[in-house]
N, CA, C and O atoms as a GROMACS GRO file, in nm:
protein
  408
    1MET      N    1  -0.585  20.997   9.016
    1MET     CA    2  -0.466  20.913   9.023
    1MET      C    3  -0.465  20.815   8.908
    1MET      O    4  -0.427  20.700   8.930
    2ALA      N    5  -0.505  20.852   8.790
    2ALA     CA    6  -0.516  20.762   8.677
    2ALA      C    7  -0.378  20.712   8.628
    2ALA      O    8  -0.373  20.612   8.556
    3ASN      N    9  -0.270  20.776   8.664
    3ASN     CA   10  -0.138  20.736   8.619
    3ASN      C   11  -0.071  20.627   8.703
    3ASN      O   12   0.037  20.579   8.669
    4LEU      N   13  -0.137  20.588   8.815
    4LEU     CA   14  -0.079  20.486   8.902
    4LEU      C   15  -0.111  20.347   8.848
    4LEU      O   16  -0.219  20.324   8.794
    5ALA      N   17  -0.017  20.256   8.863
    5ALA     CA   18  -0.034  20.117   8.817
    5ALA      C   19  -0.126  20.043   8.914
    5ALA      O   20  -0.135  20.080   9.031
    6THR      N   21  -0.193  19.938   8.865
    6THR     CA   22  -0.280  19.854   8.950
    6THR      C   23  -0.235  19.709   8.936
    6THR      O   24  -0.183  19.668   8.832
    7ASP      N   25  -0.256  19.633   9.044
    7ASP     CA   26  -0.226  19.489   9.042
    7ASP      C   27  -0.342  19.412   8.982
    7ASP      O   28  -0.438  19.473   8.936
    8ILE      N   29  -0.335  19.279   8.982
    8ILE     CA   30  -0.436  19.194   8.922
    8ILE      C   31  -0.571  19.210   8.986
    8ILE      O   32  -0.674  19.188   8.922
    9ALA      N   33  -0.572  19.249   9.116
    9ALA     CA   34  -0.700  19.268   9.189
    9ALA      C   35  -0.751  19.410   9.173
    9ALA      O   36  -0.855  19.444   9.229
   10GLY      N   37  -0.681  19.494   9.097
   10GLY     CA   38  -0.728  19.631   9.076
   10GLY      C   39  -0.683  19.728   9.181
   10GLY      O   40  -0.728  19.842   9.182
   11ARG      N   41  -0.594  19.684   9.272
   11ARG     CA   42  -0.544  19.776   9.380
   11ARG      C   43  -0.427  19.860   9.326
   11ARG      O   44  -0.343  19.810   9.251
   12THR      N   45  -0.424  19.984   9.364
   12THR     CA   46  -0.317  20.075   9.324
   12THR      C   47  -0.183  20.028   9.388
   12THR      O   48  -0.179  19.995   9.507
   13VAL      N   49  -0.079  20.026   9.310
   13VAL     CA   50   0.055  19.986   9.359
   13VAL      C   51   0.157  20.098   9.323
   13VAL      O   52   0.138  20.172   9.227
   14GLN      N   53   0.262  20.106   9.401
   14GLN     CA   54   0.370  20.202   9.371
   14GLN      C   55   0.460  20.136   9.266
   14GLN      O   56   0.529  20.038   9.296
   15ALA      N   57   0.462  20.186   9.148
   15ALA     CA   58   0.539  20.127   9.039
   15ALA      C   59   0.564  20.234   8.933
   15ALA      O   60   0.489  20.332   8.919
   16VAL      N   61   0.673  20.212   8.857
   16VAL     CA   62   0.698  20.300   8.743
   16VAL      C   63   0.687  20.215   8.614
   16VAL      O   64   0.707  20.093   8.617
   17ALA      N   65   0.656  20.277   8.507
   17ALA     CA   66   0.638  20.207   8.381
   17ALA      C   67   0.770  20.156   8.332
   17ALA      O   68   0.874  20.218   8.353
   18ILE      N   69   0.765  20.040   8.266
   18ILE     CA   70   0.886  19.985   8.205
   18ILE      C   71   0.915  20.071   8.082
   18ILE      O   72   0.825  20.097   8.002
   19PRO      N   73   1.042  20.115   8.068
   19PRO     CA   74   1.076  20.206   7.955
   19PRO      C   75   1.077  20.126   7.824
   19PRO      O   76   1.087  20.003   7.821
   20ALA      N   77   1.066  20.202   7.715
   20ALA     CA   78   1.075  20.144   7.583
   20ALA      C   79   1.214  20.086   7.562
   20ALA      O   80   1.310  20.131   7.625
   21ALA      N   81   1.224  19.988   7.476
   21ALA     CA   82   1.356  19.925   7.446
   21ALA      C   83   1.453  20.030   7.393
   21ALA      O   84   1.416  20.121   7.319
   22GLY      N   85   1.580  20.014   7.434
   22GLY     CA   86   1.685  20.099   7.380
   22GLY      C   87   1.698  20.236   7.442
   22GLY      O   88   1.766  20.321   7.384
   23VAL      N   89   1.636  20.262   7.557
   23VAL     CA   90   1.641  20.396   7.615
   23VAL      C   91   1.748  20.407   7.726
   23VAL      O   92   1.766  20.516   7.781
   24ALA      N   93   1.819  20.300   7.758
   24ALA     CA   94   1.922  20.308   7.860
   24ALA      C   95   2.045  20.380   7.803
   24ALA      O   96   2.084  20.357   7.688
   25ASP      N   97   2.104  20.466   7.884
   25ASP     CA   98   2.226  20.536   7.846
   25ASP      C   99   2.339  20.490   7.938
   25ASP      O  100   2.312  20.441   8.048
   26THR      N  101   2.462  20.506   7.896
   26THR     CA  102   2.574  20.466   7.982
   26THR      C  103   2.674  20.579   7.994
   26THR      O  104   2.682  20.668   7.909
   27LEU      N  105   2.750  20.574   8.101
   27LEU     CA  106   2.858  20.667   8.126
   27LEU      C  107   2.980  20.587   8.168
   27LEU      O  108   2.975  20.515   8.268
   28ALA      N  109   3.089  20.598   8.094
   28ALA     CA  110   3.212  20.531   8.130
   28ALA      C  111   3.270  20.592   8.258
   28ALA      O  112   3.281  20.714   8.268
   29LEU      N  113   3.306  20.508   8.355
   29LEU     CA  114   3.360  20.554   8.479
   29LEU      C  115   3.504  20.511   8.498
   29LEU      O  116   3.545  20.403   8.454
   30SER      N  117   3.581  20.595   8.565
   30SER     CA  118   3.723  20.563   8.595
   30SER      C  119   3.760  20.638   8.722
   30SER      O  120   3.671  20.680   8.796
   31THR      N  121   3.888  20.655   8.749
   31THR     CA  122   3.934  20.727   8.868
   31THR      C  123   3.930  20.878   8.845
   31THR      O  124   3.964  20.954   8.935
   32THR      N  125   3.888  20.923   8.726
   32THR     CA  126   3.867  21.063   8.697
   32THR      C  127   3.717  21.088   8.686
   32THR      O  128   3.646  21.011   8.620
   33THR      N  129   3.669  21.193   8.747
   33THR     CA  130   3.524  21.222   8.744
   33THR      C  131   3.474  21.233   8.601
   33THR      O  132   3.542  21.288   8.513
   34ALA      N  133   3.354  21.180   8.579
   34ALA     CA  134   3.286  21.188   8.449
   34ALA      C  135   3.142  21.226   8.477
   34ALA      O  136   3.086  21.186   8.579
   35ALA      N  137   3.081  21.304   8.386
   35ALA     CA  138   2.944  21.351   8.408
   35ALA      C  139   2.858  21.327   8.286
   35ALA      O  140   2.907  21.324   8.174
   36THR      N  141   2.728  21.310   8.311
   36THR     CA  142   2.633  21.298   8.203
   36THR      C  143   2.610  21.436   8.142
   36THR      O  144   2.649  21.537   8.200
   37ALA      N  145   2.547  21.439   8.028
   37ALA     CA  146   2.495  21.565   7.976
   37ALA      C  147   2.375  21.601   8.060
   37ALA      O  148   2.331  21.519   8.141
   38ALA      N  149   2.320  21.717   8.044
   38ALA     CA  150   2.201  21.758   8.116
   38ALA      C  151   2.088  21.663   8.084
   38ALA      O  152   2.060  21.635   7.967
   39LEU      N  153   2.022  21.612   8.188
   39LEU     CA  154   1.918  21.514   8.173
   39LEU      C  155   1.780  21.578   8.170
   39LEU      O  156   1.760  21.685   8.227
   40ASP      N  157   1.686  21.514   8.105
   40ASP     CA  158   1.547  21.559   8.110
   40ASP      C  159   1.493  21.519   8.247
   40ASP      O  160   1.534  21.418   8.303
   41GLY      N  161   1.402  21.596   8.300
   41GLY     CA  162   1.346  21.567   8.430
   41GLY      C  163   1.267  21.437   8.428
   41GLY      O  164   1.213  21.398   8.324
   42GLY      N  165   1.261  21.370   8.541
   42GLY     CA  166   1.186  21.248   8.555
   42GLY      C  167   1.251  21.150   8.650
   42GLY      O  168   1.350  21.183   8.715
   43VAL      N  169   1.195  21.031   8.658
   43VAL     CA  170   1.252  20.926   8.747
   43VAL      C  171   1.350  20.844   8.664
   43VAL      O  172   1.320  20.800   8.553
   44TYR      N  173   1.467  20.823   8.721
   44TYR     CA  174   1.575  20.746   8.654
   44TYR      C  175   1.611  20.625   8.742
   44TYR      O  176   1.615  20.632   8.864
   45ARG      N  177   1.636  20.515   8.672
   45ARG     CA  178   1.692  20.394   8.732
   45ARG      C  179   1.843  20.396   8.708
   45ARG      O  180   1.887  20.400   8.593
   46ILE      N  181   1.920  20.394   8.811
   46ILE     CA  182   2.065  20.407   8.798
   46ILE      C  183   2.135  20.285   8.860
   46ILE      O  184   2.102  20.243   8.972
   47SER      N  185   2.228  20.230   8.788
   47SER     CA  186   2.307  20.117   8.836
   47SER      C  187   2.447  20.126   8.787
   47SER      O  188   2.475  20.200   8.693
   48SER      N  189   2.539  20.050   8.849
   48SER     CA  190   2.678  20.049   8.806
   48SER      C  191   2.731  19.909   8.815
   48SER      O  192   2.686  19.833   8.900
   49ASP      N  193   2.824  19.872   8.729
   49ASP     CA  194   2.880  19.738   8.733
   49ASP      C  195   2.998  19.728   8.831
   49ASP      O  196   3.057  19.621   8.846
   50THR      N  197   3.032  19.838   8.898
   50THR     CA  198   3.137  19.839   8.997
   50THR      C  199   3.106  19.942   9.104
   50THR      O  200   3.030  20.036   9.077
   51ASP      N  201   3.161  19.930   9.223
   51ASP     CA  202   3.140  20.028   9.329
   51ASP      C  203   3.181  20.167   9.278
   51ASP      O  204   3.289  20.182   9.219
   52CYS      N  205   3.097  20.266   9.300
   52CYS     CA  206   3.128  20.400   9.255
   52CYS      C  207   3.070  20.503   9.354
   52CYS      O  208   3.003  20.468   9.451
   53PHE      N  209   3.098  20.627   9.326
   53PHE     CA  210   3.046  20.739   9.405
   53PHE      C  211   2.979  20.838   9.311
   53PHE      O  212   3.032  20.866   9.203
   54LEU      N  213   2.864  20.890   9.350
   54LEU     CA  214   2.787  20.978   9.263
   54LEU      C  215   2.758  21.111   9.327
   54LEU      O  216   2.749  21.121   9.449
   55CYS      N  217   2.744  21.214   9.245
   55CYS     CA  218   2.693  21.344   9.291
   55CYS      C  219   2.619  21.409   9.178
   55CYS      O  220   2.631  21.367   9.063
   56SER      N  221   2.541  21.512   9.209
   56SER     CA  222   2.467  21.584   9.106
   56SER      C  223   2.458  21.730   9.143
   56SER      O  224   2.438  21.765   9.259
   57GLU      N  225   2.472  21.812   9.049
   57GLU     CA  226   2.461  21.958   9.063
   57GLU      C  227   2.474  22.018   8.925
   57GLU      O  228   2.473  21.947   8.824
   58GLY      N  229   2.486  22.150   8.921
   58GLY     CA  230   2.498  22.221   8.792
   58GLY      C  231   2.617  22.170   8.707
   58GLY      O  232   2.600  22.131   8.592
   59THR      N  233   2.733  22.172   8.767
   59THR     CA  234   2.854  22.119   8.702
   59THR      C  235   2.920  22.023   8.803
   59THR      O  236   3.012  22.062   8.875
   60PRO      N  237   2.873  21.901   8.808
   60PRO     CA  238   2.916  21.808   8.910
   60PRO      C  239   3.058  21.755   8.896
   60PRO      O  240   3.102  21.725   8.785
   61VAL      N  241   3.129  21.743   9.006
   61VAL     CA  242   3.263  21.683   9.010
   61VAL      C  243   3.256  21.581   9.123
   61VAL      O  244   3.252  21.618   9.241
   62ALA      N  245   3.253  21.453   9.087
   62ALA     CA  246   3.242  21.348   9.188
   62ALA      C  247   3.375  21.324   9.255
   62ALA      O  248   3.480  21.336   9.192
   63THR      N  249   3.370  21.288   9.383
   63THR     CA  250   3.484  21.246   9.463
   63THR      C  251   3.446  21.124   9.544
   63THR      O  252   3.328  21.088   9.552
   64ALA      N  253   3.545  21.059   9.604
   64ALA     CA  254   3.521  20.943   9.687
   64ALA      C  255   3.447  20.977   9.819
   64ALA      O  256   3.416  20.888   9.898
   65SER      N  257   3.419  21.106   9.840
   65SER     CA  258   3.341  21.147   9.958
   65SER      C  259   3.193  21.158   9.925
   65SER      O  260   3.112  21.182  10.015
   66ASP      N  261   3.156  21.140   9.801
   66ASP     CA  262   3.014  21.154   9.760
   66ASP      C  263   2.937  21.026   9.791
   66ASP      O  264   2.992  20.931   9.847
   67MET      N  265   2.808  21.025   9.753
   67MET     CA  266   2.719  20.911   9.783
   67MET      C  267   2.767  20.784   9.712
   67MET      O  268   2.785  20.783   9.590
   68PRO      N  269   2.788  20.678   9.789
   68PRO     CA  270   2.831  20.552   9.728
   68PRO      C  271   2.716  20.479   9.661
   68PRO      O  272   2.602  20.488   9.706
   69LEU      N  273   2.746  20.409   9.555
   69LEU     CA  274   2.652  20.318   9.489
   69LEU      C  275   2.727  20.186   9.472
   69LEU      O  276   2.827  20.179   9.400
   70ALA      N  277   2.677  20.084   9.538
   70ALA     CA  278   2.744  19.953   9.532
   70ALA      C  279   2.728  19.888   9.396
   70ALA      O  280   2.628  19.909   9.328
   71ALA      N  281   2.827  19.810   9.358
   71ALA     CA  282   2.822  19.738   9.232
   71ALA      C  283   2.700  19.650   9.223
   71ALA      O  284   2.661  19.584   9.319
   72ASP      N  285   2.638  19.650   9.103
   72ASP     CA  286   2.522  19.571   9.074
   72ASP      C  287   2.398  19.599   9.156
   72ASP      O  288   2.306  19.517   9.160
   73SER      N  289   2.394  19.714   9.221
   73SER     CA  290   2.274  19.757   9.290
   73SER      C  291   2.199  19.854   9.205
   73SER      O  292   2.255  19.906   9.109
   74VAL      N  293   2.073  19.879   9.236
   74VAL     CA  294   1.989  19.969   9.156
   74VAL      C  295   1.926  20.073   9.250
   74VAL      O  296   1.878  20.039   9.358
   75GLU      N  297   1.928  20.198   9.209
   75GLU     CA  298   1.865  20.306   9.283
   75GLU      C  299   1.776  20.384   9.185
   75GLU      O  300   1.803  20.392   9.066
   76TYR      N  301   1.668  20.441   9.241
   76TYR     CA  302   1.578  20.522   9.159
   76TYR      C  303   1.590  20.668   9.212
   76TYR      O  304   1.588  20.690   9.333
   77PHE      N  305   1.601  20.763   9.123
   77PHE     CA  306   1.611  20.903   9.160
   77PHE      C  307   1.518  20.990   9.077
   77PHE      O  308   1.502  20.968   8.957
   78ASN      N  309   1.456  21.088   9.141
   78ASN     CA  310   1.380  21.187   9.071
   78ASN      C  311   1.477  21.299   9.030
   78ASN      O  312   1.535  21.366   9.115
   79VAL      N  313   1.493  21.316   8.901
   79VAL     CA  314   1.590  21.410   8.848
   79VAL      C  315   1.520  21.537   8.800
   79VAL      O  316   1.422  21.530   8.725
   80ILE      N  317   1.568  21.649   8.842
   80ILE     CA  318   1.515  21.779   8.799
   80ILE      C  319   1.567  21.807   8.656
   80ILE      O  320   1.682  21.776   8.624
   81ASP      N  321   1.481  21.864   8.573
   81ASP     CA  322   1.520  21.896   8.433
   81ASP      C  323   1.651  21.971   8.431
   81ASP      O  324   1.666  22.071   8.502
   82GLY      N  325   1.747  21.926   8.351
   82GLY     CA  326   1.875  21.994   8.332
   82GLY      C  327   1.985  21.949   8.427
   82GLY      O  328   2.100  21.992   8.414
   83LEU      N  329   1.953  21.861   8.523
   83LEU     CA  330   2.049  21.815   8.619
   83LEU      C  331   2.152  21.722   8.550
   83LEU      O  332   2.118  21.650   8.456
   84LYS      N  333   2.274  21.724   8.597
   84LYS     CA  334   2.378  21.633   8.550
   84LYS      C  335   2.420  21.545   8.667
   84LYS      O  336   2.418  21.588   8.782
   85ILE      N  337   2.459  21.420   8.637
   85ILE     CA  338   2.506  21.326   8.737
   85ILE      C  339   2.651  21.294   8.707
   85ILE      O  340   2.687  21.266   8.592
   86ALA      N  341   2.737  21.298   8.811
   86ALA     CA  342   2.877  21.268   8.792
   86ALA      C  343   2.912  21.143   8.875
   86ALA      O  344   2.854  21.120   8.981
   87GLY      N  345   3.007  21.065   8.824
   87GLY     CA  346   3.052  20.949   8.895
   87GLY      C  347   3.202  20.932   8.893
   87GLY      O  348   3.270  20.986   8.806
   88ILE      N  349   3.254  20.857   8.989
   88ILE     CA  350   3.399  20.829   8.994
   88ILE      C  351   3.418  20.697   9.064
   88ILE      O  352   3.334  20.656   9.144
   89LEU      N  353   3.527  20.630   9.036
   89LEU     CA  354   3.565  20.505   9.099
   89LEU      C  355   3.689  20.524   9.185
   89LEU      O  356   3.770  20.613   9.159
   90ALA      N  357   3.705  20.439   9.287
   90ALA     CA  358   3.826  20.443   9.369
   90ALA      C  359   3.943  20.384   9.288
   90ALA      O  360   4.057  20.428   9.303
   91SER      N  361   3.914  20.285   9.204
   91SER     CA  362   4.018  20.224   9.120
   91SER      C  363   3.951  20.154   9.003
   91SER      O  364   3.833  20.119   9.009
   92GLY      N  365   4.027  20.134   8.894
   92GLY     CA  366   3.978  20.060   8.780
   92GLY      C  367   3.885  20.142   8.691
   92GLY      O  368   3.888  20.264   8.689
   93THR      N  369   3.802  20.067   8.616
   93THR     CA  370   3.702  20.127   8.524
   93THR      C  371   3.572  20.057   8.541
   93THR      O  372   3.568  19.945   8.593
   94GLY      N  373   3.463  20.120   8.496
   94GLY     CA  374   3.333  20.060   8.507
   94GLY      C  375   3.232  20.135   8.423
   94GLY      O  376   3.269  20.226   8.348
   95THR      N  377   3.108  20.100   8.433
   95THR     CA  378   3.002  20.165   8.356
   95THR      C  379   2.883  20.196   8.443
   95THR      O  380   2.834  20.110   8.515
   96LEU      N  381   2.836  20.321   8.436
   96LEU     CA  382   2.715  20.363   8.503
   96LEU      C  383   2.604  20.355   8.398
   96LEU      O  384   2.621  20.406   8.287
   97THR      N  385   2.495  20.293   8.431
   97THR     CA  386   2.380  20.281   8.339
   97THR      C  387   2.265  20.361   8.398
   97THR      O  388   2.230  20.341   8.514
   98PHE      N  389   2.205  20.450   8.320
   98PHE     CA  390   2.091  20.528   8.368
   98PHE      C  391   1.982  20.523   8.264
   98PHE      O  392   2.006  20.540   8.144
   99THR      N  393   1.859  20.498   8.315
   99THR     CA  394   1.743  20.478   8.228
   99THR      C  395   1.629  20.562   8.280
   99THR      O  396   1.590  20.551   8.396
  100LYS      N  397   1.575  20.647   8.191
  100LYS     CA  398   1.459  20.728   8.231
  100LYS      C  399   1.338  20.635   8.226
  100LYS      O  400   1.313  20.567   8.126
  101MET      N  401   1.264  20.634   8.335
  101MET     CA  402   1.146  20.545   8.346
  101MET      C  403   1.024  20.618   8.301
  101MET      O  404   1.006  20.737   8.329
  102GLY      N  405   0.937  20.545   8.230
  102GLY     CA  406   0.806  20.596   8.187
  102GLY      C  407   0.803  20.738   8.166
  102GLY      O  408   0.699  20.792   8.129
   0.00000   0.00000   0.00000
């Protein structure tokens, strides 16, 4: 388990590495579905500046029936190599930010 982080007392903790600067990507969101390009596999930190709905699959098309992500909240997802993530808003515009961790 050499890849796990440890705290100041040397105990193993559940944590992901802080990514290098400049690795966050964004996806413009609106009332029309938008999708990322195929992502590399790994753990991603995903957030949005406005309430949105997300889905993922081979060719994702997000709808308001998909998984909600509240504005200014953060979720972590294990993404399979080649997966795409799509998002949509009920109204207005916003930005989805996704960052591959460590």
